[in-house]
C-alpha positions as CSV (number, residue, x, y, z in Angstrom):
1,X,14.2,-29.0,9.3
2,X,12.6,-26.2,6.1
3,X,13.2,-22.8,7.4
4,X,12.4,-19.8,5.6
5,X,13.1,-17.1,7.7
6,X,11.5,-13.6,9.9
7,X,11.5,-12.0,10.3
8,X,14.5,-9.0,10.3
9,X,15.7,-10.7,13.1
10,X,17.3,-13.7,12.4
11,X,18.9,-13.1,9.1
12,X,21.3,-9.9,10.6
13,X,22.3,-12.7,12.9
14,X,24.7,-15.0,10.9
15,X,26.1,-12.1,8.6
16,X,27.1,-10.5,12.1
17,X,28.5,-14.3,13.8
18,X,31.3,-12.8,10.6
19,X,32.2,-10.0,11.2
20,X,32.7,-9.5,15.1
21,X,36.5,-9.6,16.0
22,X,37.9,-12.0,18.7
23,X,39.0,-8.7,20.9
24,X,34.8,-8.0,21.1
25,X,33.8,-12.0,21.7
26,X,37.3,-11.3,24.8
27,X,35.6,-7.8,26.5
28,X,31.6,-8.5,25.1
29,X,31.6,-5.4,23.3
30,X,28.5,-4.9,21.5
31,X,28.3,-4.3,17.8
32,X,25.6,-1.9,16.1
33,X,24.4,-2.3,12.9
34,X,21.8,-0.7,11.1
35,X,19.3,-3.6,9.3
36,X,16.7,-3.4,6.5
37,X,14.4,-6.6,6.1
38,X,13.8,-6.4,2.3
39,X,10.3,-6.7,0.3
40,X,11.2,-10.8,-1.1
41,X,10.9,-11.6,2.2
42,X,7.7,-13.5,4.0
43,X,6.2,-14.7,6.2
44,X,3.5,-17.0,6.7
45,X,0.7,-18.6,9.4
46,X,-0.3,-21.8,8.3
47,X,-3.4,-23.6,10.1
48,X,-6.0,-26.3,9.8
49,X,-9.1,-26.9,10.2
50,X,-10.5,-30.5,9.7
51,X,-11.7,-29.9,6.7
52,X,-7.7,-28.4,5.3
53,X,-5.3,-25.9,5.7
54,X,-5.7,-22.0,5.6
55,X,-3.5,-19.3,5.0
56,X,-2.2,-15.8,6.3
57,X,0.8,-13.7,4.9
58,X,1.5,-11.1,6.4
59,X,2.1,-7.9,4.8
60,X,5.9,-7.5,4.7
61,X,6.1,-3.3,3.9
62,X,5.3,-2.7,8.0
63,X,8.3,-3.9,8.4
64,X,10.4,-2.2,6.0
65,X,12.0,0.7,8.0
66,X,15.4,0.4,8.9
67,X,16.0,-1.2,12.4
68,X,18.3,-0.3,14.9
69,X,20.4,-3.4,16.5
70,X,23.0,-4.1,18.4
71,X,25.1,-7.4,18.7
72,X,27.6,-8.7,21.3
73,X,29.2,-12.5,20.7
74,X,31.1,-14.0,23.6
75,X,33.7,-16.7,23.1
76,X,31.5,-20.2,23.3
77,X,30.8,-18.8,20.3
78,X,26.9,-17.4,21.0
79,X,25.7,-13.9,19.6
80,X,23.7,-11.5,21.9
81,X,21.0,-9.6,20.7
82,X,19.9,-6.2,22.7
83,X,16.9,-5.4,21.5
84,X,16.5,-7.1,18.7
85,X,12.4,-7.7,18.0
86,X,10.5,-8.3,15.0
87,X,6.9,-6.5,15.3
88,X,4.0,-8.1,14.0
89,X,0.5,-6.0,13.7
90,X,-2.4,-8.7,14.2
91,X,-4.1,-6.2,11.4
92,X,-1.6,-6.5,9.4
93,X,-2.2,-10.6,8.5
94,X,-3.9,-11.2,5.5
95,X,-6.1,-14.4,6.0
96,X,-7.6,-14.6,2.2
97,X,-10.9,-12.5,2.1
98,X,-12.5,-10.5,5.8
99,X,-14.5,-13.2,7.5
100,X,-11.1,-15.4,7.9
101,X,-9.1,-11.9,8.8
102,X,-12.2,-11.6,11.3
103,X,-12.1,-14.1,12.7
104,X,-8.2,-14.7,12.8
105,X,-8.5,-11.5,14.9
106,X,-10.8,-12.4,17.0
107,X,-8.7,-15.1,18.4
108,X,-5.7,-13.0,19.1
109,X,-8.5,-9.9,20.3
110,X,-6.4,-8.3,18.7
111,X,-8.6,-5.1,19.7
112,X,-6.5,-5.8,23.6
113,X,-3.7,-7.3,22.3
114,X,-3.1,-5.7,17.8
115,X,0.3,-7.3,18.1
116,X,2.9,-10.2,17.4
117,X,6.3,-9.3,19.2
118,X,9.0,-12.2,17.8
119,X,12.1,-10.7,20.6
120,X,15.4,-12.8,18.9
121,X,18.1,-13.9,21.9
122,X,20.8,-15.4,20.5
123,X,21.8,-17.5,17.5
124,X,24.7,-20.0,19.0
125,X,27.6,-19.9,15.7
126,X,29.6,-22.6,17.2
127,X,26.3,-25.3,16.0
128,X,26.9,-24.7,12.2
129,X,26.5,-27.3,10.0
130,X,26.9,-27.6,6.0
131,X,24.6,-30.7,5.8
132,X,24.5,-30.2,2.7
133,X,22.4,-27.5,1.9
134,X,24.1,-25.5,-0.7
135,X,25.0,-21.7,1.0
136,X,22.7,-22.5,4.3
137,X,24.2,-23.4,6.8
138,X,22.7,-25.1,9.6
139,X,22.2,-22.6,13.1
140,X,20.6,-22.9,16.2
141,X,18.0,-19.9,17.5
142,X,16.8,-18.8,20.9
143,X,14.1,-16.5,20.6
144,X,11.3,-15.2,22.9
145,X,7.1,-14.8,20.9
146,X,4.3,-12.5,22.5
147,X,1.1,-13.7,21.5
148,X,-2.1,-12.3,23.2
149,X,0.1,-11.2,26.6
150,X,1.6,-13.8,27.2
151,X,5.8,-14.7,25.9
152,X,6.6,-18.4,25.2
153,X,10.7,-19.3,25.4
154,X,11.9,-21.6,21.9
155,X,14.4,-22.9,20.1
156,X,14.8,-23.2,16.6
157,X,17.7,-24.3,13.7
158,X,17.4,-22.0,10.8
159,X,19.6,-21.9,7.2
160,X,21.1,-19.2,7.2
161,X,23.4,-17.9,4.1
162,X,24.9,-15.0,3.8
163,X,24.7,-13.1,0.1
164,X,26.6,-9.9,0.0
165,X,25.4,-7.1,2.1
166,X,22.9,-9.5,2.2
167,X,21.8,-12.4,4.7
168,X,18.8,-14.6,3.5
169,X,17.5,-16.4,7.2
170,X,14.8,-19.4,6.3
171,X,13.1,-21.7,8.5
172,X,9.7,-22.8,10.2
173,X,7.8,-22.7,13.6
174,X,5.7,-25.2,15.1
175,X,3.9,-23.5,18.0
176,X,-0.1,-25.2,19.3
177,X,-2.0,-21.7,19.9
178,X,-2.7,-22.8,23.5
179,X,0.4,-22.5,24.6
180,X,-0.7,-18.8,25.2
181,X,-3.4,-19.5,26.3
182,X,-5.9,-19.4,23.6
183,X,-8.9,-21.7,22.6
184,X,-9.2,-22.3,18.8
185,X,-12.6,-21.2,18.1
186,X,-15.6,-24.5,17.6
187,X,-16.7,-23.0,14.1
188,X,-14.7,-21.8,11.2
189,X,-16.5,-19.5,8.9
190,X,-19.8,-22.2,11.2
191,X,-18.8,-24.6,9.1
192,X,-15.7,-26.2,9.8
193,X,-13.5,-27.1,13.4
194,X,-9.7,-25.9,13.8
195,X,-6.9,-27.1,15.1
196,X,-4.1,-25.7,18.1
197,X,-1.8,-26.6,16.3
198,X,-0.5,-23.9,13.7
199,X,3.1,-23.3,11.9
200,X,5.1,-19.9,11.3
201,X,7.3,-20.3,8.1
202,X,9.7,-17.8,6.7
203,X,12.0,-15.8,4.8
204,X,14.2,-13.4,5.4
205,X,16.4,-10.7,3.2
206,X,18.7,-8.5,5.4
207,X,20.2,-6.0,4.0
208,X,22.0,-4.1,7.2
209,X,25.4,-1.3,7.0
210,X,27.4,-1.6,10.3
211,X,28.0,2.3,12.1
């Protein structure tokens, strides 16, 4: 599975998996970290119409503020993330032009629900596989996504690579907007029909510092 990841959350996970000691695992003690998302990260929503594809790029500068998270590793190798969220303002997505941006915000009911929230539940480090992908390892991620007031749980495999004081997290998450009680517009630009399936592609590079 291809993977390029977001969100700031995901990259920190793997690093922490390797850094939390066994005593903490047995006692369920959490470790606090400050993390920052590097500018080279990206998050893209890839959609389709009956005429072709369109892409909405998220402005990663909206995530550059330092973030405080707490992680706790249990005995079965699962990393729990307490209050680890990516807040994605809908207005920070650029779909290529003014009209497409307007349609995108209308689709997600931006005035009432101005942001998408990606909440990371945890990372299964016991599922680590190299899979011949060089420095990247495959791990299973559990998360919740909140769109337009509707929350859904998703589990997916992600690619993770550790380098120095950073972690690179990559992945792809397919969604159907109807799962969030959203209905694709019958026409896009008044010309083409939008399909309900979308793909979130992301590559997140996270720098971290343990407290």
